[in-house]
C-alpha positions in Angstrom: -9.8 109.9 -49.6 -13.3 110.9 -48.5 -14.9 113.5 -46.5 -16.2 112.3 -42.9 -19.2 112.1 -42.2 -20.1 113.9 -38.9 -23.3 114.5 -37.7 -24.5 117.4 -36.5 -24.6 115.9 -32.8 -20.6 115.1 -33.6 -20.2 119.1 -35.4 -21.2 120.4 -31.8 -19.9 118.1 -29.1 -16.5 119.5 -29.0 -18.0 123.1 -29.0 -19.9 122.1 -26.0 -17.2 120.2 -24.4 -15.0 122.8 -24.3 -17.7 125.6 -23.3 -18.8 123.3 -20.6 -16.1 124.2 -17.8 -16.3 128.0 -18.9 -20.0 128.3 -18.8 -19.4 127.1 -15.3 -17.7 130.2 -13.8 -20.0 132.2 -16.4 -23.1 131.0 -14.0 -20.8 131.3 -11.3 -20.0 135.4 -11.4 -24.0 135.7 -12.1 -24.5 134.3 -8.8 -21.8 136.1 -7.2 -20.3 132.6 -6.0 -18.1 133.9 -3.4 -14.1 132.5 -4.8 -11.1 133.8 -5.8 -12.0 136.7 -7.4 -9.3 136.9 -10.2 -10.1 132.8 -11.0 -13.7 134.2 -11.6 -12.6 136.8 -14.3 -10.1 134.8 -15.7 -12.4 132.0 -16.8 -15.0 134.5 -17.4 -12.6 136.0 -19.7 -11.6 132.6 -21.2 -15.6 132.0 -22.2 -15.9 135.3 -23.8 -13.0 134.7 -25.7 -14.2 131.0 -26.9 -17.5 132.6 -27.8 -16.1 135.7 -29.7 -14.3 133.1 -31.6 -17.1 130.3 -32.4 -19.2 134.0 -33.4 -16.3 135.7 -35.5 -14.0 132.9 -37.3 -16.1 129.4 -37.1 -16.7 128.0 -40.5 -20.7 128.0 -40.2 -22.9 130.3 -38.6 -23.3 129.2 -35.1 -25.9 130.4 -32.3 -24.2 130.9 -29.5 -27.0 131.0 -27.5 -27.8 128.0 -28.3 -24.4 126.8 -27.8 -24.0 128.8 -23.7 -27.6 126.8 -22.9 -25.6 123.1 -24.4 -22.5 123.8 -22.4 -24.9 125.1 -19.0 -27.1 121.8 -19.1 -23.7 120.1 -19.7 -22.0 121.6 -16.5 -24.6 121.2 -14.2 -24.8 117.2 -15.6 -21.6 116.5 -13.8 -22.9 118.2 -10.5 -25.6 115.9 -9.7 -28.5 114.3 -11.7 -31.3 117.5 -10.4 -29.0 120.5 -10.7 -31.4 121.9 -13.3 -31.0 125.3 -16.0 -34.5 126.1 -17.1 -34.1 128.3 -20.2 -36.1 131.7 -19.8 -39.0 130.2 -23.0 -39.6 127.4 -20.3 -39.5 128.9 -16.7 -43.5 129.9 -16.4 -44.5 126.2 -17.4 -41.5 124.6 -15.1 -42.7 126.2 -12.1 -46.6 126.5 -12.5 -46.5 123.1 -10.9 -44.9 124.2 -7.9 -47.1 128.0 -7.7 -50.2 126.1 -7.1 -52.1 128.0 -9.8 -52.0 129.0 -13.3 -53.8 131.4 -16.0 -56.1 130.2 -18.2 -60.2 129.5 -19.2 -60.0 127.1 -16.8 -61.2 123.5 -18.3 -60.7 120.0 -18.5 -60.7 118.2 -21.8 -59.5 115.5 -23.7 -59.5 114.8 -27.5 -61.6 112.0 -28.8 -61.6 111.3 -32.6 -59.9 115.0 -33.7 -62.6 117.0 -31.5 -61.6 118.6 -28.4 -64.5 117.9 -25.8 -64.8 119.8 -22.3 -64.9 117.0 -20.0 -65.5 119.9 -17.3 -65.7 123.5 -16.2 -63.1 123.5 -13.4 -64.6 124.9 -10.2 -64.1 128.8 -10.0 -62.7 129.4 -13.1 -64.3 131.9 -15.9 -65.1 129.0 -17.9 -67.7 127.5 -15.4 -69.2 131.4 -14.7 -69.8 131.6 -18.5 -71.8 128.8 -18.6 -69.5 126.0 -20.3 -70.5 122.5 -19.6 -69.1 118.8 -20.0 -69.8 117.4 -23.1 -69.5 120.8 -25.4 -66.6 120.6 -28.2 -64.3 123.1 -28.7 -64.4 123.5 -32.2 -62.6 127.2 -33.2 -60.4 129.7 -31.2 -59.6 132.7 -31.8 -61.1 132.2 -35.1 -59.0 129.2 -36.0 -60.1 125.6 -36.2 -59.6 123.0 -34.2 -61.7 120.1 -35.0 -60.7 117.5 -37.5 -57.6 118.5 -37.6 -55.0 116.1 -36.0 -55.2 118.6 -33.0 -52.7 117.5 -29.8 -53.2 118.7 -26.5 -50.5 120.6 -26.5 -51.7 122.5 -29.4 -55.1 123.2 -27.3 -52.9 124.3 -24.1 -51.2 126.8 -26.2 -54.4 128.2 -27.8 -55.9 128.6 -24.4 -53.6 129.3 -21.9 -52.4 133.0 -21.6 -51.8 135.6 -18.9 -54.6 136.5 -16.8 -56.7 139.2 -18.3 -56.0 138.5 -21.7 -59.1 137.5 -24.0 -59.7 134.1 -25.8 -62.4 133.8 -28.3 -64.1 130.0 -28.4 -66.6 128.4 -30.1 -68.0 125.8 -28.8 -70.7 122.8 -30.8 -73.4 122.4 -28.3 -76.0 119.5 -29.3 -75.3 120.7 -32.9 -75.7 124.7 -32.0 -72.6 126.8 -32.4 -71.8 129.2 -29.1 -69.1 131.6 -29.3 -67.6 133.1 -26.0 -65.1 135.5 -25.2 -63.3 134.4 -22.3 -61.3 136.8 -20.1 -58.5 134.5 -19.1 -58.1 134.3 -15.4 -55.9 132.5 -12.3 -57.1 128.6 -12.3 -56.2 126.6 -9.1 -54.0 123.9 -9.0 -54.9 121.1 -6.6 -51.9 119.0 -5.0 -54.1 117.2 -2.5 -55.8 114.8 -5.0 -59.0 113.7 -2.4 -60.0 112.8 1.1 -62.5 110.7 2.0 -63.2 108.5 4.7 -62.9 104.6 3.6 -64.8 103.4 7.0 -66.4 105.2 10.0 -63.1 105.5 11.9 -60.5 105.6 8.7 -59.4 108.6 6.7 -57.6 108.7 3.6 -55.7 112.0 1.8 -53.9 111.7 -1.1 -51.2 114.3 -1.9 -49.6 114.6 -5.6 -47.0 116.8 -5.1 -45.9 119.9 -2.3 -46.7 123.2 -3.7 -46.9 126.2 -2.6 -50.5 125.5 -1.3 -50.6 121.9 -0.4 -50.4 122.7 3.5 -53.6 124.9 3.2 -55.1 121.9 1.1 -54.2 119.4 3.3 -55.1 121.3 6.5 -58.7 121.8 5.4 -59.0 118.2 4.2 -57.6 116.9 7.8 -60.0 118.9 10.0 -62.9 118.0 7.2 -62.2 114.1 8.3 -62.0 115.1 11.9 -65.4 116.6 11.7 -66.6 113.5 10.1 -65.3 111.2 13.0 -61.7 110.4 11.7 -59.9 108.2 14.1 -57.1 106.6 12.0 -55.6 108.1 8.7 -53.9 106.8 5.7 -51.9 109.2 3.8 -51.1 108.5 0.0 -47.8 110.0 -0.9 -47.1 107.0 -3.8 -45.7 108.3 -6.9 -45.5 112.0 -5.1 -41.9 113.4 -6.8 -42.2 116.5 -3.6 -41.8 120.0 -4.3 -41.4 122.5 -1.2 -39.6 121.3 1.6 -41.6 124.0 3.8 -44.5 122.4 2.9 -43.1 118.7 4.3 -42.5 120.0 7.4 -45.6 121.7 8.3 -47.1 119.0 7.5 -45.2 116.9 10.0 -45.9 119.4 11.8 -49.6 118.8 12.2 -48.6 115.0 13.3 -46.2 115.4 15.8 -45.9 117.1 19.2 -43.8 120.1 20.5 -39.9 119.9 20.0 -39.8 116.8 17.7 -37.0 116.9 14.9 -38.3 117.1 11.7 -35.5 117.4 9.5 -32.1 119.6 8.9 -29.9 120.3 6.0 -26.0 120.7 5.8 -24.5 122.9 3.1 -21.0 124.0 2.1 -22.2 127.7 3.0 -23.5 128.3 6.7 -27.2 130.1 5.6 -28.5 126.7 3.9 -27.8 125.3 7.0 -31.1 124.9 8.6 -33.0 122.9 11.7 -36.6 122.3 11.9 -38.7 121.0 14.8 -42.3 120.4 15.7 -44.4 123.3 17.7 -47.4 122.8 20.0 -49.8 123.7 17.2 -50.2 119.8 15.8 -53.8 119.2 14.5 -53.5 115.2 14.3 -50.6 114.1 17.0 -52.5 111.5 18.9 -54.2 109.5 15.9 -52.9 106.2 14.5 -51.5 107.1 11.3 -50.1 105.2 8.2 -47.7 106.9 5.3 -47.8 104.5 1.4 -44.9 105.5 -0.5 -43.2 103.6 -3.5 -40.8 104.1 -5.9 -41.9 107.1 -7.3 -42.0 108.9 -3.8 -39.1 111.4 -3.5 -37.3 114.8 -1.9 -40.7 116.8 -0.2 -42.4 113.0 0.5 -39.1 111.3 1.7 -38.4 114.4 4.1 -42.0 114.2 5.5 -42.1 109.8 6.0 -38.3 110.2 7.3 -39.3 112.3 10.1 -42.3 110.5 11.2 -40.7 106.6 10.5 -37.7 108.1 12.9 -39.9 109.9 15.8 -42.1 106.3 15.6 -45.0 108.5 14.5 -46.2 106.6 11.9 -46.0 103.3 10.2 -44.5 103.3 6.8 -46.2 100.8 3.8 -45.1 100.2 0.2 -41.6 99.5 -1.3 -38.5 101.9 -0.9 -38.6 105.3 -2.1 -36.8 106.8 -4.6 -34.1 108.1 -2.6 -33.1 111.6 -3.5 -31.6 113.6 -0.5 -30.5 116.6 -2.4 -32.0 120.3 -1.6 -32.0 122.9 -4.7 -32.7 126.3 -4.6 -33.6 128.9 -7.6 -31.7 131.8 -8.9 -32.6 133.9 -11.4 -30.5 134.9 -14.0 -30.6 137.9 -16.0 -32.1 136.9 -19.3 -34.9 135.7 -17.7 -33.7 132.0 -17.3 -33.0 129.9 -14.4 -30.3 128.0 -12.5 -31.7 125.6 -9.9 -28.7 124.0 -7.7 -27.8 121.6 -5.3 -27.3 124.2 -2.2 -27.5 121.4 0.6 -28.4 118.0 1.6 -31.0 117.2 3.8 -31.0 114.7 6.4 -33.6 112.9 8.6 -34.0 113.4 12.5 -31.9 110.0 13.3 -29.1 111.8 11.2 -29.2 109.4 7.8 -29.0 111.0 4.6 -31.3 109.4 2.1 -29.8 110.1 -1.1 -28.9 107.4 -3.3 -25.4 107.5 -4.9 -24.7 109.2 -7.9 -21.3 109.0 -9.3 -22.4 107.1 -12.3 -25.1 109.4 -14.0 -26.3 106.2 -16.4 -26.0 103.8 -13.3 -28.6 106.6 -11.4 -31.5 107.0 -14.6 -31.3 103.4 -14.9 -31.9 102.8 -10.9 -35.7 102.5 -10.8 -35.6 99.7 -13.6 -32.5 97.9 -12.0 -35.0 97.8 -8.9 -36.9 95.9 -11.1 -34.8 93.6 -12.9 -33.2 91.9 -9.5 -36.2 92.0 -7.8 -36.6 94.4 -5.5 -40.4 95.3 -6.4 -41.2 91.8 -5.3 -39.2 90.8 -2.5 -37.7 93.2 0.5 -35.1 90.6 1.5 -33.6 91.8 -2.0 -32.4 94.8 -0.7 -29.1 95.0 0.9 -28.1 97.8 3.3 -24.8 98.8 4.4 -24.2 98.4 8.1 -22.2 101.7 8.3 -25.9 103.6 7.8 -27.5 102.3 10.3 -29.5 104.9 12.3 -32.1 104.2 14.9 -35.2 105.8 15.8 -36.7 106.9 19.2 -37.8 103.9 20.0 -34.7 102.3 19.1 -35.5 100.7 15.6 -33.3 100.2 13.2 -33.7 101.9 9.9 -30.7 103.3 7.3 -29.8 106.0 4.6 -27.7 105.7 1.7 -30.9 104.9 -0.7 -34.4 106.0 0.1 -36.7 105.3 2.7 -37.2 101.7 3.5 -41.0 100.9 4.7 -41.6 99.4 7.8 -44.4 97.2 5.6 -43.4 95.9 2.5 -46.0 95.5 0.1 -45.0 93.7 -3.3 -45.5 94.7 -6.8 -49.0 93.5 -8.2 -48.2 92.6 -11.5 -51.5 91.2 -12.3 -52.8 95.0 -12.1 -51.1 95.3 -15.2 -52.5 95.1 -18.9 -51.2 95.9 -21.9 -54.6 96.1 -23.7 -56.2 98.1 -21.2 -52.9 100.4 -21.3 -53.2 100.8 -25.2 -57.5 101.6 -24.5 -55.9 104.5 -22.1 -52.9 105.9 -24.5 -55.9 105.6 -27.7 -58.0 107.9 -24.9 -60.7 104.9 -26.2 -61.6 104.1 -22.3 -62.1 108.0 -21.8 -64.1 107.8 -24.3 -66.2 105.1 -24.0 -67.0 105.9 -19.9 -67.8 109.6 -20.6 -70.5 109.0 -22.9 -71.6 106.4 -21.0 -71.6 108.8 -18.2 -73.4 111.5 -20.4 -76.1 109.4 -21.4 -76.7 108.1 -17.2 -76.1 111.1 -15.7 -79.7 111.8 -14.3 -79.9 108.1 -13.3 -76.8 107.8 -11.6 -76.4 111.2 -10.1 -80.2 111.0 -8.3 -78.8 107.7 -6.6 -75.9 109.1 -5.4 -71.9 108.2 -5.4 -73.1 105.5 -1.9 -75.5 104.0 -4.4 -73.1 103.7 -7.4 -70.0 102.7 -5.3 -71.9 99.7 -3.5 -74.4 98.6 -6.2 -73.2 99.6 -10.0 -71.9 96.9 -12.2 -69.8 96.7 -15.1 -71.5 94.7 -17.8 -70.1 92.1 -20.4 -72.0 94.3 -22.7 -70.3 97.3 -22.0 -67.0 95.6 -21.7 -67.9 94.7 -25.3 -69.5 98.4 -26.0 -65.5 99.8 -24.7 -63.7 96.8 -27.1 -65.3 98.7 -30.3 -64.6 101.9 -29.7 -61.4 101.1 -28.9 -61.4 99.2 -32.5 -62.6 102.4 -33.9 -59.8 104.2 -32.6 -57.6 101.4 -34.7 -56.6 99.7 -30.5 -56.4 95.7 -32.2 -59.1 93.8 -30.1 -57.4 91.2 -26.7 -60.7 89.4 -26.0 -58.3 86.9 -24.3 -56.6 89.2 -22.0 -59.9 91.0 -21.3 -61.4 87.3 -20.4 -58.4 86.8 -18.1 -58.3 90.6 -16.1 -62.1 91.2 -16.4 -62.6 92.1 -13.1 -59.6 94.7 -13.7 -61.1 96.3 -16.4 -64.4 96.2 -15.0 -62.8 98.4 -11.6 -61.5 101.1 -14.0 -64.7 101.3 -16.3 -66.5 102.1 -13.1 -63.6 104.5 -11.7 -63.8 106.3 -14.7 -67.5 107.0 -15.0 -67.1 108.2 -11.0 -64.5 110.7 -12.0 -67.2 112.1 -15.1 -69.7 112.1 -12.5 -68.4 113.1 -9.4 -64.7 114.1 -10.0 -61.7 112.6 -7.7 -64.1 111.9 -4.8 -66.1 109.3 -7.1 -62.5 108.2 -8.9 -60.2 107.4 -6.2 -62.5 105.2 -3.7 -63.1 103.2 -6.6 -59.6 102.9 -8.1 -58.1 102.2 -4.9 -59.9 99.1 -4.7 -56.8 98.1 -7.3 -54.4 100.1 -5.0 -52.3 97.0 -3.3 -50.0 99.3 -1.0 -53.7 101.0 0.2 -55.8 97.7 0.7 -52.6 96.1 2.9 -52.5 99.4 4.8 -55.9 99.5 6.2 -55.3 96.4 7.7 -52.1 97.0 9.6 -53.7 99.8 11.8 -53.2 96.8 14.8 -49.1 97.3 14.1 -49.8 101.1 14.2 -50.9 100.8 17.8 -48.0 98.9 18.7 -45.8 101.5 17.6 -47.3 103.8 19.3 -46.6 102.2 22.5 -42.6 101.5 22.1 -42.8 105.5 21.1 -44.1 106.3 24.7 
């Protein structure tokens, strides 16, 4: 009889499974879970016995720490899709997006033909202070060659990021001259408001990419700036915003709602996790017309904000059904520096609806967005069927539904003509970034002197420019698809123009151009008459 040929995964799986249940109580003990003390002690003891037996008796040498991590992950997957365990080594990186800053030298970079090219020195960072410029090539970090060796973005991040106050020696190549810099790392701000600008003399636009520690401060400043420019109507773009801190969503909702309006309430097993948030009298934009953009990538805090505004009949929601995450997580630090993000409550919109979609089947939950696409929900609003038992009413009596995301008041189907496999390949190979960066550098003085408004209204991407882009792609091993390029020429032109604008004016240049391909935005700016009708109903 032959010996079974088991994979490493098959060998480890029984160990992981037997540890899973015990690991739950092990973590529970660390969090002072309030249940029978004798039960906790018995389970912790069992967990220790299993670990000891594996360490002492198992046929192979085993990393018990890794087994514990696997067991915790397995256990949390049995609870819900959003409770998570973050090992100590990953904790800092996992929290950077929400913290609103990170430690580093402060450059945005791209890698073109195995060369690290500085796109921009970030405002207020140490690289800007030292005079590092767009177009500089980073060739060495602490004496180690990083050019022409197949370097990746993670390699660069690992080399350049580090604790505030530490030094890093960077050698850059500028117009064939090597320059050595000693850079002291510092806090580098990360912005959660991508852009704010006036679409016309009355309509303002603000895009929020996540809800981090600094989001309300950024948003409030943007709102005041646009009001000073004459804004009377606002488009708030939450498309693709995965959420973040709930209190940031509450504070932004408060800017739109008059005093005493319910924003959100939470309910958990422990009373300390029950809360009820209402608006105050400090609102910055309580009267102006408001449209909120959402899609299947808008989740969590985005849904809290949209749900509060929809239920209070304060905003028209435009786009497609949101993700459907109505569970609230809280971080708990563990003794080894790792972190447990545990679901501690559910949140509910003012009308009382939970927008959490079902998660009893984990595989089905993970496939939900693909399933929506497959059965046509991205293209036809009537393909969505809500349960009448989950029907609620807004302040003016409009019907809304719980149990699976925020359904927009005005549905915008996905425009598949805005997709191109060839354009995607030019992006993933960084060919479009390389070409537009070079074009912007060559024509910078001319374009900047004329200003963005002139560029926005008059600049045209020519056939010659597109031919040059194709050649850059071919050099980066992207096979030319001239038929696709001809068929979707206007799409390619918008993306090239938007990327040139980004190199010269940052997000302030990029978003006004790229929004010409944003079908949800283009529909929304035509719908302010419906907002006025909504406001009349809410009175």
